[in-house]
N, C-alpha and C positions, 0 to 999 in steps of 0.2 A: 513884888518882883519887878525887875527892870529888864527890858529887852531892847535890842537894836532891831528896828522894824523898817521894812521897805514896803510901801503900799503903791502899787502901780508905778514903780520906778522912783518914787520920792522917799528918801530916807529920813529917819527920825528915831527918837527914843520914846518908848512907851513904858510908863511906870504904872503898875497895876496893884491894887490892894483889894482883897475880897474877903468878906465874912458872911457866910450864908449866901443869900441872894443879893445882898448889898455889895456893890462894886464901886470903887472910886478909881478913876484913871486920869493920867496926865499924858498928853502927847505933844512932844516938841518936834516939829517937822521942818527941816531945811530952812531955817531963818524965818519961817512964818510965826505969827503969835502962837504961843502954847495954848492948847485946848485942855481945860481941866473940867471934869464932869463927874457927877454921881449918877448911878443907874442901878436898877434892879434887873438881874439877869436870871432867867429860869430856862433850863433845858426841857422843852416840852416833848421832844422826840430825840432820838440819837442825832446829834449834830444839827438840831433845829432849836433856835433860842428865841424866846420872847424877851425883848429888851424894853424896859420902861425908863424913859428919860424925860424929865420935866413934864410929866403928865401925858406924854405921847408914847404910844406903843408901836414897836417895830418888830418885824420877824427877820432874823438873820439865819441863813442856811450856810453851813460850813462844810467844805470838802477838804480833807487833809491828804497830802501826798508828800512824804518826807518832811523837810522843814518848810515847804511851801503850803500855804493855805489859800483856798479860794473862798471868798465870802460874797454871798448874794444878799443885797440889801437895797430896798426901794427900787427894784428893777435894774440895778446895776450890779456888775460882777467885778470884784476887786481881787487882784493878786497880792497876797501878803506873804512876805518872807520874814521869819522870826529868827533871831539869833540871840541866844543867852550869852551875855558877855563873859560869863565864867568859862564857857567853852573856848571863846576867842583867846582869853588869857592863857589857858592851858596850852593850846596849840601854838600861839604866838610867843609864848614865854620861853620856848626852847625846852620844855619838859619832855622827857622821853616816854614812850609808851612801851618800853621794854619791860620784861618780867611780868609779874602779877599786877592786875589792876582791879580794884574794887569799884563796882558800879553802885552808887548810893542813891537813895531817894532824895530829890531836891527839896521836898516838903512833906509834911504828914499826909497820908492818904490811904487808899485801899487798893490792893492788887486785884485788878479786874481780869487780867489775862497773863498767862505765862506762855511765852512764845518759843522757849528752848528747853532742852533737857540737860541734866548733868552729863559731862563728857562730850557734849555735842561741839563740833567745830563750827565757828561762826566767822563771818566776814566783817570787816570794819563797817560800821553803820547799820548792821543788822539789828532788828528789834529783839530785845531780850524779855522784857516784861512791860505791861501797861499799868501805870499807876493813875488812879482817879483821885484828883485833889481839887477842891473847890468846884466841883461839877464839871471839871475839864479832864480829859484823858491825855496823859503824857506817856509817850512810848520811850522807854529807856533803851538806848542803843549801845552796841559794843563799840568801845573807843578804838579798837584795833582788831586785826585778824588774829584769831587764836582759838582756844578751847575753853569751854565753860568748866572750870575746875570745882566751882561751888555754886549751887543755886539755893539760896537761903530762904526763899519765900514760895508760897503756894497761892493759888487763886483764892480770894476771900480774906487773906491776911491783911491786918492793919499794920502800917509802917509809920515810923516817925522820920522827921527830917534827919538826913545823915545816916540812916540805917542802911547797912550793906545789903543789896538785893542779890548780887551775883559777883563772882570773881572770874576774870578772864586771864588766861596765861598764854 
């Protein structure tokens, strides 16, 4: 996956590939030399990760609030903003949010929480379902204000990339 990332005000691009506990990432930050690294990442408690890089072990504690993430690592606290470029392209590309909109799973995973009910009115940005993929939880949000006309998943369901989770009208 590829994300536009801002860490404490410095922007860059994060490319992340993960299979099981093995993770490979590359971070290009504002003209600085790119950092490419392999790591083993294990969630030892909810939002607490044990990270093994080059034989050294680190503990990372993550707090999530909307698209902003606070990461505590080695006694420092970093503010991280993540943006999936697919969302930027949709909004910046002039596409309309009128009519029905299917909210799809971005990758294979498991539904760990359902946050809405069928026929419920929702606000733009409101959480609909939480998908766990690669040991990370991703909250799928309403792209617009509307009503949930279809909710196609339940807690515990397994979904594939592109599977429709809910439809907003």
